A tleap script that builds the chain and sets N, CA, C and O, in Angstrom:
source leaprc.protein.ff14SB
mol = sequence {
  NMET PHE ASP ARG ARG HIE ASN ILE ASN ILE
  VAL THR SER TYR ALA PHE GLY LYS LYS LYS
  GLY THR GLU LEU ASN ILE ARG TRP ASN LEU
  GLY SER GLY LEU PRO PHE THR PRO ASN ALA
  GLY PHE TYR GLN GLY GLU THR PHE GLN SER
  GLY ILE THR THR ASP TYR THR THR THR ASN
  PRO SER SER VAL SER ASN GLN LEU GLY ASP
  PHE ASN SER GLN ARG LEU PRO TYR TYR HIE
  ARG LEU ASP ILE THR VAL LYS LYS GLN PHE
  VAL PHE LYS ASN LYS THR VAL LEU GLU SER
  ILE PHE SER VAL THR ASN THR TYR ASN ARG
  LYS ASN ILE PHE TYR VAL ASN ARG ILE THR
  SER LYS ILE ILE TYR GLN PHE PRO ILE LEU
  PRO SER ILE GLY VAL SER TYR LYS CPHE
}
set mol.1.N position { 141.886 54.267 167.797 }
set mol.1.CA position { 142.766 53.156 167.495 }
set mol.1.C position { 142.479 52.527 166.138 }
set mol.1.O position { 143.204 51.627 165.713 }
set mol.2.N position { 141.443 52.979 165.457 }
set mol.2.CA position { 141.149 52.422 164.148 }
set mol.2.C position { 141.651 53.376 163.076 }
set mol.2.O position { 140.880 53.923 162.287 }
set mol.3.N position { 142.940 53.555 163.072 }
set mol.3.CA position { 143.536 54.528 162.165 }
set mol.3.C position { 143.989 53.882 160.869 }
set mol.3.O position { 144.356 52.708 160.830 }
set mol.4.N position { 143.953 54.661 159.832 }
set mol.4.CA position { 144.525 54.276 158.551 }
set mol.4.C position { 145.675 55.238 158.347 }
set mol.4.O position { 145.459 56.419 158.074 }
set mol.5.N position { 146.887 54.748 158.478 }
set mol.5.CA position { 148.052 55.634 158.482 }
set mol.5.C position { 148.293 56.323 157.149 }
set mol.5.O position { 148.744 57.468 157.111 }
set mol.6.N position { 147.997 55.639 156.067 }
set mol.6.CA position { 148.221 56.218 154.745 }
set mol.6.C position { 146.935 56.089 153.940 }
set mol.6.O position { 146.316 55.026 153.905 }
set mol.7.N position { 146.544 57.175 153.300 }
set mol.7.CA position { 145.363 57.170 152.454 }
set mol.7.C position { 145.620 58.103 151.275 }
set mol.7.O position { 145.885 59.291 151.458 }
set mol.8.N position { 145.539 57.557 150.071 }
set mol.8.CA position { 145.784 58.335 148.857 }
set mol.8.C position { 144.563 58.204 147.960 }
set mol.8.O position { 144.086 57.098 147.704 }
set mol.9.N position { 144.062 59.328 147.488 }
set mol.9.CA position { 142.975 59.361 146.517 }
set mol.9.C position { 143.463 60.120 145.290 }
set mol.9.O position { 143.981 61.231 145.400 }
set mol.10.N position { 143.295 59.518 144.139 }
set mol.10.CA position { 143.577 60.199 142.878 }
set mol.10.C position { 142.243 60.295 142.151 }
set mol.10.O position { 141.622 59.285 141.819 }
set mol.11.N position { 141.817 61.529 141.912 }
set mol.11.CA position { 140.498 61.786 141.339 }
set mol.11.C position { 140.656 62.621 140.074 }
set mol.11.O position { 141.413 63.591 140.040 }
set mol.12.N position { 139.931 62.225 139.043 }
set mol.12.CA position { 139.938 63.019 137.820 }
set mol.12.C position { 138.515 63.074 137.266 }
set mol.12.O position { 137.714 62.159 137.460 }
set mol.13.N position { 138.231 64.159 136.580 }
set mol.13.CA position { 136.916 64.346 135.997 }
set mol.13.C position { 137.100 64.975 134.622 }
set mol.13.O position { 137.939 65.857 134.441 }
set mol.14.N position { 136.312 64.515 133.658 }
set mol.14.CA position { 136.420 65.040 132.300 }
set mol.14.C position { 135.019 65.204 131.726 }
set mol.14.O position { 134.249 64.245 131.669 }
set mol.15.N position { 134.691 66.425 131.298 }
set mol.15.CA position { 133.399 66.712 130.668 }
set mol.15.C position { 133.604 66.773 129.159 }
set mol.15.O position { 134.571 67.366 128.682 }
set mol.16.N position { 132.697 66.163 128.416 }
set mol.16.CA position { 132.831 66.140 126.956 }
set mol.16.C position { 131.450 66.082 126.311 }
set mol.16.O position { 130.427 66.048 126.994 }
set mol.17.N position { 131.447 66.072 124.999 }
set mol.17.CA position { 130.201 66.028 124.244 }
set mol.17.C position { 129.659 67.418 123.991 }
set mol.17.O position { 130.249 68.417 124.403 }
set mol.18.N position { 128.521 67.470 123.303 }
set mol.18.CA position { 127.873 68.751 123.036 }
set mol.18.C position { 127.491 69.401 124.345 }
set mol.18.O position { 126.892 68.763 125.210 }
set mol.19.N position { 127.830 70.653 124.492 }
set mol.19.CA position { 127.536 71.442 125.685 }
set mol.19.C position { 128.094 70.809 126.954 }
set mol.19.O position { 127.606 71.078 128.052 }
set mol.20.N position { 129.111 69.974 126.807 }
set mol.20.CA position { 129.755 69.307 127.963 }
set mol.20.C position { 128.723 68.604 128.851 }
set mol.20.O position { 128.793 68.680 130.078 }
set mol.21.N position { 127.772 67.923 128.220 }
set mol.21.CA position { 126.678 67.275 128.940 }
set mol.21.C position { 126.997 65.890 129.464 }
set mol.21.O position { 126.200 65.296 130.190 }
set mol.22.N position { 128.165 65.371 129.096 }
set mol.22.CA position { 128.565 64.049 129.584 }
set mol.22.C position { 129.824 64.213 130.417 }
set mol.22.O position { 130.734 64.961 130.056 }
set mol.23.N position { 129.861 63.511 131.523 }
set mol.23.CA position { 130.998 63.639 132.442 }
set mol.23.C position { 131.506 62.255 132.831 }
set mol.23.O position { 130.729 61.353 133.142 }
set mol.24.N position { 132.819 62.111 132.806 }
set mol.24.CA position { 133.476 60.871 133.222 }
set mol.24.C position { 134.281 61.168 134.482 }
set mol.24.O position { 135.112 62.076 134.487 }
set mol.25.N position { 134.043 60.414 135.541 }
set mol.25.CA position { 134.764 60.583 136.803 }
set mol.25.C position { 135.472 59.281 137.148 }
set mol.25.O position { 134.885 58.201 137.084 }
set mol.26.N position { 136.744 59.401 137.514 }
set mol.26.CA position { 137.534 58.231 137.900 }
set mol.26.C position { 138.182 58.532 139.244 }
set mol.26.O position { 138.751 59.604 139.450 }
set mol.27.N position { 138.086 57.566 140.154 }
set mol.27.CA position { 138.693 57.707 141.486 }
set mol.27.C position { 139.430 56.417 141.822 }
set mol.27.O position { 138.866 55.324 141.761 }
set mol.28.N position { 140.701 56.568 142.179 }
set mol.28.CA position { 141.491 55.429 142.653 }
set mol.28.C position { 141.878 55.717 144.090 }
set mol.28.O position { 142.381 56.795 144.404 }
set mol.29.N position { 141.642 54.755 144.957 }
set mol.29.CA position { 141.913 54.919 146.383 }
set mol.29.C position { 142.872 53.841 146.856 }
set mol.29.O position { 142.697 52.660 146.554 }
set mol.30.N position { 143.892 54.262 147.604 }
set mol.30.CA position { 144.862 53.340 148.218 }
set mol.30.C position { 144.935 53.672 149.693 }
set mol.30.O position { 145.076 54.836 150.068 }
set mol.31.N position { 144.839 52.664 150.522 }
set mol.31.CA position { 144.931 52.886 151.962 }
set mol.31.C position { 145.723 51.784 152.635 }
set mol.31.O position { 145.646 50.616 152.252 }
set mol.32.N position { 146.481 52.173 153.642 }
set mol.32.CA position { 147.207 51.161 154.405 }
set mol.32.C position { 146.199 50.353 155.215 }
set mol.32.O position { 145.079 50.799 155.462 }
set mol.33.N position { 146.615 49.165 155.621 }
set mol.33.CA position { 145.725 48.261 156.335 }
set mol.33.C position { 145.334 48.777 157.706 }
set mol.33.O position { 146.130 49.417 158.393 }
set mol.34.N position { 144.112 48.497 158.094 }
set mol.34.CA position { 143.630 48.881 159.413 }
set mol.34.C position { 144.205 47.942 160.477 }
set mol.34.O position { 144.487 46.780 160.186 }
set mol.35.N position { 144.377 48.432 161.695 }
set mol.35.CA position { 144.923 47.589 162.762 }
set mol.35.C position { 143.889 46.580 163.267 }
set mol.35.O position { 142.684 46.825 163.206 }
set mol.36.N position { 144.376 45.454 163.763 }
set mol.36.CA position { 143.487 44.485 164.403 }
set mol.36.C position { 144.245 43.748 165.493 }
set mol.36.O position { 145.476 43.715 165.505 }
set mol.37.N position { 143.494 43.162 166.399 }
set mol.37.CA position { 144.057 42.399 167.507 }
set mol.37.C position { 144.030 40.926 167.113 }
set mol.37.O position { 142.947 40.376 166.911 }
set mol.38.N position { 145.180 40.268 166.995 }
set mol.38.CA position { 145.207 38.865 166.559 }
set mol.38.C position { 144.815 37.917 167.697 }
set mol.38.O position { 144.823 38.289 168.870 }
set mol.39.N position { 144.476 36.698 167.321 }
set mol.39.CA position { 144.267 35.646 168.312 }
set mol.39.C position { 145.623 35.148 168.785 }
set mol.39.O position { 146.540 34.987 167.979 }
set mol.40.N position { 145.759 34.903 170.078 }
set mol.40.CA position { 146.981 34.296 170.617 }
set mol.40.C position { 146.800 32.792 170.751 }
set mol.40.O position { 147.782 32.049 170.759 }
set mol.41.N position { 145.557 32.333 170.857 }
set mol.41.CA position { 145.289 30.904 170.975 }
set mol.41.C position { 143.837 30.642 171.319 }
set mol.41.O position { 143.034 31.566 171.450 }
set mol.42.N position { 143.510 29.349 171.463 }
set mol.42.CA position { 142.158 28.912 171.790 }
set mol.42.C position { 142.209 28.019 173.011 }
set mol.42.O position { 143.220 27.364 173.267 }
set mol.43.N position { 141.134 27.989 173.757 }
set mol.43.CA position { 141.030 27.091 174.910 }
set mol.43.C position { 139.569 26.730 175.128 }
set mol.43.O position { 138.667 27.457 174.712 }
set mol.44.N position { 139.347 25.592 175.791 }
set mol.44.CA position { 137.990 25.179 176.090 }
set mol.44.C position { 137.558 25.843 177.387 }
set mol.44.O position { 138.255 25.769 178.399 }
set mol.45.N position { 136.421 26.481 177.347 }
set mol.45.CA position { 135.907 27.160 178.535 }
set mol.45.C position { 135.234 26.168 179.465 }
set mol.45.O position { 134.358 25.422 179.028 }
set mol.46.N position { 135.611 26.138 180.710 }
set mol.46.CA position { 135.026 25.246 181.714 }
set mol.46.C position { 133.979 26.013 182.509 }
set mol.46.O position { 134.246 27.111 182.998 }
set mol.47.N position { 132.779 25.431 182.640 }
set mol.47.CA position { 131.689 26.108 183.345 }
set mol.47.C position { 131.621 25.755 184.823 }
set mol.47.O position { 130.965 26.459 185.591 }
set mol.48.N position { 132.278 24.689 185.234 }
set mol.48.CA position { 132.267 24.231 186.630 }
set mol.48.C position { 130.836 24.094 187.150 }
set mol.48.O position { 130.465 24.682 188.166 }
set mol.49.N position { 130.034 23.289 186.416 }
set mol.49.CA position { 128.627 23.110 186.766 }
set mol.49.C position { 128.434 22.485 188.149 }
set mol.49.O position { 127.432 22.761 188.808 }
set mol.50.N position { 129.366 21.654 188.599 }
set mol.50.CA position { 129.250 21.034 189.927 }
set mol.50.C position { 130.029 21.821 190.977 }
set mol.50.O position { 130.308 21.321 192.066 }
set mol.51.N position { 130.362 23.018 190.641 }
set mol.51.CA position { 131.105 23.853 191.582 }
set mol.51.C position { 132.531 23.370 191.759 }
set mol.51.O position { 133.174 22.939 190.802 }
set mol.52.N position { 133.024 23.444 192.990 }
set mol.52.CA position { 134.411 23.097 193.279 }
set mol.52.C position { 134.697 21.608 193.104 }
set mol.52.O position { 135.856 21.207 192.996 }
set mol.53.N position { 133.647 20.787 193.074 }
set mol.53.CA position { 133.838 19.328 192.940 }
set mol.53.C position { 133.850 18.880 191.477 }
set mol.53.O position { 133.949 17.682 191.211 }
set mol.54.N position { 133.753 19.804 190.530 }
set mol.54.CA position { 133.775 19.447 189.109 }
set mol.54.C position { 135.125 18.822 188.755 }
set mol.54.O position { 136.184 19.367 189.065 }
set mol.55.N position { 135.054 17.646 188.088 }
set mol.55.CA position { 136.283 16.983 187.639 }
set mol.55.C position { 136.598 17.499 186.233 }
set mol.55.O position { 136.079 16.982 185.243 }
set mol.56.N position { 137.436 18.501 186.156 }
set mol.56.CA position { 137.739 19.133 184.865 }
set mol.56.C position { 138.504 18.205 183.923 }
set mol.56.O position { 138.614 18.499 182.732 }
set mol.57.N position { 139.037 17.086 184.436 }
set mol.57.CA position { 139.781 16.161 183.564 }
set mol.57.C position { 138.860 15.258 182.766 }
set mol.57.O position { 139.297 14.658 181.784 }
set mol.58.N position { 137.597 15.143 183.158 }
set mol.58.CA position { 136.667 14.260 182.448 }
set mol.58.C position { 135.521 15.021 181.784 }
set mol.58.O position { 134.780 14.427 181.000 }
set mol.59.N position { 135.352 16.300 182.066 }
set mol.59.CA position { 134.262 17.056 181.431 }
set mol.59.C position { 134.644 17.404 179.993 }
set mol.59.O position { 135.820 17.463 179.633 }
set mol.60.N position { 133.631 17.627 179.207 }
set mol.60.CA position { 133.850 17.969 177.803 }
set mol.60.C position { 133.085 19.252 177.500 }
set mol.60.O position { 131.949 19.201 177.029 }
set mol.61.N position { 133.699 20.398 177.765 }
set mol.61.CA position { 132.993 21.671 177.522 }
set mol.61.C position { 132.614 21.816 176.054 }
set mol.61.O position { 133.365 21.424 175.161 }
set mol.62.N position { 131.445 22.381 175.825 }
set mol.62.CA position { 130.963 22.530 174.449 }
set mol.62.C position { 131.424 23.839 173.817 }
set mol.62.O position { 131.299 24.016 172.605 }
set mol.63.N position { 131.949 24.746 174.611 }
set mol.63.CA position { 132.346 26.030 174.040 }
set mol.63.C position { 133.864 26.152 173.956 }
set mol.63.O position { 134.605 25.659 174.806 }
set mol.64.N position { 134.287 26.824 172.904 }
set mol.64.CA position { 135.710 27.118 172.718 }
set mol.64.C position { 135.856 28.636 172.774 }
set mol.64.O position { 135.119 29.363 172.106 }
set mol.65.N position { 136.786 29.098 173.553 }
set mol.65.CA position { 137.033 30.540 173.672 }
set mol.65.C position { 138.395 30.860 173.077 }
set mol.65.O position { 139.233 29.976 172.898 }
set mol.66.N position { 138.602 32.115 172.777 }
set mol.66.CA position { 139.894 32.503 172.227 }
set mol.66.C position { 140.596 33.484 173.159 }
set mol.66.O position { 139.962 34.299 173.830 }
set mol.67.N position { 141.896 33.382 173.180 }
set mol.67.CA position { 142.731 34.297 173.949 }
set mol.67.C position { 143.262 35.335 172.972 }
set mol.67.O position { 143.888 34.993 171.968 }
set mol.68.N position { 143.007 36.609 173.272 }
set mol.68.CA position { 143.455 37.661 172.366 }
set mol.68.C position { 144.930 37.981 172.574 }
set mol.68.O position { 145.462 37.873 173.679 }
set mol.69.N position { 145.571 38.375 171.483 }
set mol.69.CA position { 146.962 38.806 171.540 }
set mol.69.C position { 147.052 40.274 171.921 }
set mol.69.O position { 146.123 40.832 172.506 }
set mol.70.N position { 148.161 40.886 171.592 }
set mol.70.CA position { 148.369 42.302 171.911 }
set mol.70.C position { 147.388 43.173 171.121 }
set mol.70.O position { 147.175 42.965 169.926 }
set mol.71.N position { 146.796 44.151 171.812 }
set mol.71.CA position { 145.772 45.016 171.240 }
set mol.71.C position { 146.275 45.762 170.008 }
set mol.71.O position { 147.276 46.477 170.073 }
set mol.72.N position { 145.572 45.592 168.878 }
set mol.72.CA position { 145.879 46.271 167.609 }
set mol.72.C position { 147.351 46.184 167.224 }
set mol.72.O position { 147.932 47.155 166.739 }
set mol.73.N position { 147.941 45.032 167.438 }
set mol.73.CA position { 149.375 44.872 167.163 }
set mol.73.C position { 149.669 44.464 165.721 }
set mol.73.O position { 150.832 44.460 165.318 }
set mol.74.N position { 148.659 44.124 164.942 }
set mol.74.CA position { 148.880 43.747 163.542 }
set mol.74.C position { 147.962 44.554 162.641 }
set mol.74.O position { 147.009 45.184 163.101 }
set mol.75.N position { 148.264 44.525 161.354 }
set mol.75.CA position { 147.478 45.289 160.381 }
set mol.75.C position { 147.023 44.395 159.238 }
set mol.75.O position { 147.709 43.452 158.843 }
set mol.76.N position { 145.842 44.723 158.718 }
set mol.76.CA position { 145.335 44.044 157.523 }
set mol.76.C position { 146.175 44.479 156.327 }
set mol.76.O position { 146.899 45.470 156.414 }
set mol.77.N position { 146.089 43.752 155.207 }
set mol.77.CA position { 146.840 44.170 154.003 }
set mol.77.C position { 146.345 45.510 153.461 }
set mol.77.O position { 145.266 45.979 153.821 }
set mol.78.N position { 147.151 46.116 152.592 }
set mol.78.CA position { 146.765 47.369 151.942 }
set mol.78.C position { 145.460 47.185 151.174 }
set mol.78.O position { 145.133 46.091 150.715 }
set mol.79.N position { 144.725 48.288 151.050 }
set mol.79.CA position { 143.418 48.329 150.411 }
set mol.79.C position { 143.535 49.237 149.192 }
set mol.79.O position { 144.138 50.308 149.272 }
set mol.80.N position { 142.971 48.823 148.079 }
set mol.80.CA position { 142.861 49.744 146.938 }
set mol.80.C position { 141.715 49.330 146.034 }
set mol.80.O position { 141.333 48.162 145.966 }
set mol.81.N position { 141.180 50.322 145.344 }
set mol.81.CA position { 140.086 50.060 144.411 }
set mol.81.C position { 139.987 51.208 143.405 }
set mol.81.O position { 140.517 52.296 143.628 }
set mol.82.N position { 139.306 50.946 142.310 }
set mol.82.CA position { 139.088 51.926 141.247 }
set mol.82.C position { 137.586 52.054 141.020 }
set mol.82.O position { 136.897 51.057 140.807 }
set mol.83.N position { 137.084 53.284 141.067 }
set mol.83.CA position { 135.667 53.561 140.824 }
set mol.83.C position { 135.536 54.427 139.569 }
set mol.83.O position { 136.294 55.379 139.384 }
set mol.84.N position { 134.578 54.093 138.717 }
set mol.84.CA position { 134.345 54.851 137.484 }
set mol.84.C position { 132.864 55.221 137.411 }
set mol.84.O position { 131.991 54.382 137.631 }
set mol.85.N position { 132.598 56.491 137.097 }
set mol.85.CA position { 131.220 56.970 136.982 }
set mol.85.C position { 131.070 57.766 135.685 }
set mol.85.O position { 131.931 58.571 135.329 }
set mol.86.N position { 129.966 57.524 134.993 }
set mol.86.CA position { 129.623 58.299 133.798 }
set mol.86.C position { 128.260 58.933 134.039 }
set mol.86.O position { 127.298 58.244 134.381 }
set mol.87.N position { 128.180 60.272 133.855 }
set mol.87.CA position { 126.927 61.003 134.028 }
set mol.87.C position { 126.562 61.680 132.707 }
set mol.87.O position { 127.427 62.210 132.010 }
set mol.88.N position { 125.297 61.657 132.380 }
set mol.88.CA position { 124.812 62.319 131.166 }
set mol.88.C position { 123.633 63.195 131.544 }
set mol.88.O position { 122.662 62.725 132.137 }
set mol.89.N position { 123.724 64.487 131.191 }
set mol.89.CA position { 122.646 65.436 131.491 }
set mol.89.C position { 121.838 65.747 130.241 }
set mol.89.O position { 122.379 65.917 129.149 }
set mol.90.N position { 120.521 65.814 130.437 }
set mol.90.CA position { 119.604 66.217 129.379 }
set mol.90.C position { 118.847 67.440 129.900 }
set mol.90.O position { 118.064 67.344 130.845 }
set mol.91.N position { 119.093 68.588 129.269 }
set mol.91.CA position { 118.436 69.830 129.681 }
set mol.91.C position { 117.274 70.082 128.721 }
set mol.91.O position { 117.451 70.100 127.503 }
set mol.92.N position { 116.079 70.278 129.295 }
set mol.92.CA position { 114.891 70.481 128.480 }
set mol.92.C position { 114.569 71.971 128.359 }
set mol.92.O position { 115.136 72.799 129.074 }
set mol.93.N position { 113.648 72.303 127.442 }
set mol.93.CA position { 113.318 73.705 127.168 }
set mol.93.C position { 112.770 74.427 128.393 }
set mol.93.O position { 112.982 75.630 128.546 }
set mol.94.N position { 112.069 73.711 129.266 }
set mol.94.CA position { 111.506 74.358 130.456 }
set mol.94.C position { 112.520 74.408 131.610 }
set mol.94.O position { 112.152 74.611 132.767 }
set mol.95.N position { 113.789 74.222 131.274 }
set mol.95.CA position { 114.920 74.310 132.202 }
set mol.95.C position { 114.943 73.209 133.269 }
set mol.95.O position { 115.623 73.336 134.287 }
set mol.96.N position { 114.204 72.147 133.028 }
set mol.96.CA position { 114.339 70.987 133.907 }
set mol.96.C position { 115.506 70.149 133.400 }
set mol.96.O position { 115.873 70.219 132.228 }
set mol.97.N position { 116.081 69.358 134.295 }
set mol.97.CA position { 117.269 68.578 133.945 }
set mol.97.C position { 117.058 67.120 134.352 }
set mol.97.O position { 116.684 66.821 135.486 }
set mol.98.N position { 117.305 66.233 133.410 }
set mol.98.CA position { 117.298 64.800 133.673 }
set mol.98.C position { 118.747 64.335 133.628 }
set mol.98.O position { 119.449 64.591 132.650 }
set mol.99.N position { 119.193 63.667 134.660 }
set mol.99.CA position { 120.576 63.190 134.709 }
set mol.99.C position { 120.575 61.681 134.908 }
set mol.99.O position { 119.969 61.165 135.847 }
set mol.100.N position { 121.261 60.983 134.011 }
set mol.100.CA position { 121.418 59.532 134.163 }
set mol.100.C position { 122.854 59.250 134.602 }
set mol.100.O position { 123.803 59.894 134.155 }
set mol.101.N position { 122.977 58.277 135.484 }
set mol.101.CA position { 124.279 57.960 136.076 }
set mol.101.C position { 124.510 56.464 135.991 }
set mol.101.O position { 123.638 55.662 136.323 }
set mol.102.N position { 125.699 56.106 135.541 }
set mol.102.CA position { 126.139 54.705 135.560 }
set mol.102.C position { 127.495 54.676 136.244 }
set mol.102.O position { 128.403 55.420 135.872 }
set mol.103.N position { 127.630 53.822 137.239 }
set mol.103.CA position { 128.914 53.747 137.932 }
set mol.103.C position { 129.289 52.304 138.224 }
set mol.103.O position { 128.434 51.426 138.336 }
set mol.104.N position { 130.583 52.088 138.343 }
set mol.104.CA position { 131.120 50.789 138.722 }
set mol.104.C position { 132.096 51.033 139.864 }
set mol.104.O position { 133.095 51.736 139.705 }
set mol.105.N position { 131.796 50.447 141.009 }
set mol.105.CA position { 132.668 50.539 142.169 }
set mol.105.C position { 133.527 49.279 142.222 }
set mol.105.O position { 133.043 48.178 141.959 }
set mol.106.N position { 134.795 49.445 142.561 }
set mol.106.CA position { 135.763 48.336 142.599 }
set mol.106.C position { 135.862 47.690 141.207 }
set mol.106.O position { 135.679 46.483 141.052 }
set mol.107.N position { 136.148 48.503 140.231 }
set mol.107.CA position { 136.110 48.102 138.823 }
set mol.107.C position { 136.942 46.861 138.511 }
set mol.107.O position { 136.503 46.017 137.730 }
set mol.108.N position { 138.110 46.730 139.088 }
set mol.108.CA position { 138.938 45.556 138.773 }
set mol.108.C position { 138.756 44.433 139.791 }
set mol.108.O position { 139.597 43.541 139.894 }
set mol.109.N position { 137.656 44.479 140.540 }
set mol.109.CA position { 137.225 43.388 141.410 }
set mol.109.C position { 138.296 42.952 142.417 }
set mol.109.O position { 138.519 41.757 142.611 }
set mol.110.N position { 138.942 43.904 143.043 }
set mol.110.CA position { 139.974 43.619 144.048 }
set mol.110.C position { 139.332 43.022 145.298 }
set mol.110.O position { 138.305 43.517 145.762 }
set mol.111.N position { 139.921 41.976 145.839 }
set mol.111.CA position { 139.442 41.356 147.071 }
set mol.111.C position { 140.086 42.057 148.260 }
set mol.111.O position { 141.168 41.675 148.708 }
set mol.112.N position { 139.412 43.086 148.766 }
set mol.112.CA position { 139.878 43.823 149.942 }
set mol.112.C position { 139.261 43.196 151.189 }
set mol.112.O position { 138.047 42.998 151.255 }
set mol.113.N position { 140.092 42.888 152.168 }
set mol.113.CA position { 139.610 42.221 153.373 }
set mol.113.C position { 138.809 43.197 154.230 }
set mol.113.O position { 139.261 44.304 154.521 }
set mol.114.N position { 137.605 42.763 154.633 }
set mol.114.CA position { 136.779 43.537 155.546 }
set mol.114.C position { 137.090 43.112 156.986 }
set mol.114.O position { 137.333 43.957 157.848 }
set mol.115.N position { 137.080 41.811 157.238 }
set mol.115.CA position { 137.503 41.284 158.523 }
set mol.115.C position { 137.736 39.782 158.419 }
set mol.115.O position { 137.389 39.161 157.415 }
set mol.116.N position { 138.321 39.207 159.457 }
set mol.116.CA position { 138.555 37.769 159.538 }
set mol.116.C position { 137.794 37.255 160.752 }
set mol.116.O position { 137.952 37.777 161.856 }
set mol.117.N position { 136.963 36.226 160.548 }
set mol.117.CA position { 136.206 35.638 161.646 }
set mol.117.C position { 137.180 35.014 162.640 }
set mol.117.O position { 137.988 34.165 162.264 }
set mol.118.N position { 137.114 35.420 163.881 }
set mol.118.CA position { 138.068 34.968 164.907 }
set mol.118.C position { 138.015 33.470 165.164 }
set mol.118.O position { 139.048 32.854 165.426 }
set mol.119.N position { 136.835 32.878 165.093 }
set mol.119.CA position { 136.674 31.466 165.439 }
set mol.119.C position { 136.996 30.553 164.260 }
set mol.119.O position { 137.737 29.581 164.407 }
set mol.120.N position { 136.436 30.867 163.086 }
set mol.120.CA position { 136.602 29.988 161.924 }
set mol.120.C position { 137.789 30.378 161.043 }
set mol.120.O position { 138.181 29.606 160.168 }
set mol.121.N position { 138.360 31.551 161.255 }
set mol.121.CA position { 139.447 32.111 160.432 }
set mol.121.C position { 139.015 32.370 158.993 }
set mol.121.O position { 139.858 32.522 158.109 }
set mol.122.N position { 137.699 32.421 158.752 }
set mol.122.CA position { 137.193 32.705 157.412 }
set mol.122.C position { 137.376 34.189 157.110 }
set mol.122.O position { 137.044 35.043 157.932 }
set mol.123.N position { 137.905 34.489 155.927 }
set mol.123.CA position { 138.117 35.870 155.499 }
set mol.123.C position { 136.841 36.384 154.854 }
set mol.123.O position { 136.298 35.757 153.945 }
set mol.124.N position { 136.366 37.528 155.329 }
set mol.124.CA position { 135.190 38.185 154.757 }
set mol.124.C position { 135.694 39.403 153.983 }
set mol.124.O position { 136.351 40.286 154.536 }
set mol.125.N position { 135.368 39.425 152.690 }
set mol.125.CA position { 135.843 40.502 151.821 }
set mol.125.C position { 134.794 41.604 151.716 }
set mol.125.O position { 133.606 41.371 151.936 }
set mol.126.N position { 135.255 42.811 151.375 }
set mol.126.CA position { 134.333 43.900 151.089 }
set mol.126.C position { 133.644 43.591 149.778 }
set mol.126.O position { 133.910 42.561 149.158 }
set mol.127.N position { 132.762 44.473 149.354 }
set mol.127.CA position { 131.974 44.205 148.165 }
set mol.127.C position { 132.842 43.949 146.936 }
set mol.127.O position { 133.913 44.538 146.789 }
set mol.128.N position { 132.372 43.071 146.058 }
set mol.128.CA position { 133.081 42.825 144.797 }
set mol.128.C position { 132.769 43.939 143.807 }
set mol.128.O position { 132.301 45.005 144.206 }
set mol.129.N position { 133.017 43.710 142.543 }
set mol.129.CA position { 132.668 44.688 141.524 }
set mol.129.C position { 131.176 45.001 141.669 }
set mol.129.O position { 130.348 44.095 141.756 }
set mol.130.N position { 130.848 46.297 141.693 }
set mol.130.CA position { 129.480 46.692 142.016 }
set mol.130.C position { 128.983 47.750 141.033 }
set mol.130.O position { 129.221 48.941 141.236 }
set mol.131.N position { 128.296 47.328 139.967 }
set mol.131.CA position { 127.735 48.304 139.029 }
set mol.131.C position { 126.423 48.877 139.583 }
set mol.131.O position { 125.700 48.196 140.310 }
set mol.132.N position { 126.131 50.111 139.237 }
set mol.132.CA position { 124.863 50.715 139.645 }
set mol.132.C position { 124.422 51.739 138.608 }
set mol.132.O position { 125.238 52.307 137.883 }
set mol.133.N position { 123.124 51.958 138.557 }
set mol.133.CA position { 122.568 52.961 137.651 }
set mol.133.C position { 121.605 53.835 138.455 }
set mol.133.O position { 121.041 53.399 139.459 }
set mol.134.N position { 121.431 55.051 138.004 }
set mol.134.CA position { 120.524 55.964 138.679 }
set mol.134.C position { 120.051 57.044 137.740 }
set mol.134.O position { 120.676 57.329 136.718 }
set mol.135.N position { 118.930 57.641 138.106 }
set mol.135.CA position { 118.359 58.726 137.335 }
set mol.135.C position { 117.880 59.784 138.323 }
set mol.135.O position { 117.276 59.460 139.345 }
set mol.136.N position { 118.152 61.048 138.014 }
set mol.136.CA position { 117.613 62.136 138.828 }
set mol.136.C position { 116.951 63.157 137.913 }
set mol.136.O position { 117.369 63.359 136.772 }
set mol.137.N position { 115.922 63.788 138.431 }
set mol.137.CA position { 115.184 64.785 137.672 }
set mol.137.C position { 115.068 66.033 138.522 }
set mol.137.O position { 114.528 65.996 139.628 }
set mol.138.N position { 115.579 67.142 138.000 }
set mol.138.CA position { 115.558 68.410 138.725 }
set mol.138.C position { 114.565 69.341 138.034 }
set mol.138.O position { 114.625 69.559 136.824 }
set mol.139.N position { 113.654 69.880 138.835 }
set mol.139.CA position { 112.653 70.791 138.251 }
set mol.139.C position { 112.479 72.024 139.106 }
set mol.139.O position { 111.680 72.899 138.772 }
savepdb mol mol.pdb
quit
């Protein structure tokens, strides 16, 4: 039931420089919104601490519960992001290879919804623009 009906990836890669040692990779991803079950309403949960004699008209329950709507009847907004990676290889005389990598995920800092808190209605977004660096050594 957690389907993404539409998913499009556009990927390109370009090698350049002396001996094609530098590579630029670009990936753009578009996906339709994931399904979710909306809230239908809220109500105060009664614990009936005094059993059948509890006067529910004067008690003040401390907990609030939510009533769920139809299962997976709504969808989150569309999702999209752009990722860019640059790799540079250094090949040494003993045939070992050092590769440095710099990448930026979600390059244009799109606010893609991860989920919505059911109680507070606060929207939690996926990661913002996320740069990273890395180095690998092959011997």
